[in-house]
Structure formats: structure tokens, C-alpha cells
Residue, then its C-alpha position, 0 to 999 in steps of 0.5 A: m500500499l505504501g509503494p503505490a501511495v508514494a508513486v502517486a505522490m511523486l507523479s502528482y508532484f512532478g505533474y503539478h510542476a510540469f504544468n505550473g512550474e517556472l519552465g512548465l507549460v504556464g511558464k513557457a508563455a512568460i518566457e516567450n513574452q520575455v523573448a519577444e521583448l528582448e528582440s524588440e530591444l535588440a532591433q532598437l539597439k541595432e538601429q541605434r548602432l547603425i546611426m552612431q556608425r554613420r556618424v563616426f564614418l563622417l568624422m573619419p579622415d578618409s571621408l571627412d564631411p566638412d559640415m559634420v566637422d563644423e557641427r562637432a567643432r561648434a558643439s564642443l566649443n559652444l561657439v556660433h556666429p553673431n548672425e546665426v540661429a543655434i537649434l540644439r538637440n540631444 
């Protein structure tokens, strides 16, 4: 009598955790939601990285863009001409 009762108890325990556990059927939905959130964050970070790479490319000596150099120099030195209007962005 003790053997079948222990077997049923173990089966119930493992069955419960297979369904409701962290890695069970219920937990799978939470993991899938987290994966979707992280993939969207990765896409945003890749886009930001591409934007930064383009800006860095414009400052490289081989492909120096005069407008970019002027913009960075003015931002660093905080200088403008008296007849110019400065619009600052983050």
C-alpha cells in the first residue's frame, strides 16, 4: 500500500510542476513574452548602432564631411556666429 501511495504522490508532484513550474507549460508563455521584448530591444539597439556608425564614418579622415566637422566643433566649443540661429538637439 505504501509503494503505490508514494508513486502517486511523486507523479502528482512532478505533474504539477510540469504544468505550473517556472519551465512548465504556464511558464513557457512568460518566457516567450520575454523573448519577444528582448528581440524588439535588440532591433532598437541595432538601429541606434547603425546611426552611430554612420556619424562616426562621417568623422573619419578618409571621408571627412566639412559640415559634420563644423557641427562637432561648434558643439564642443559652444560657439556660433553673431548672425546665426542655433537650434540645439540631444
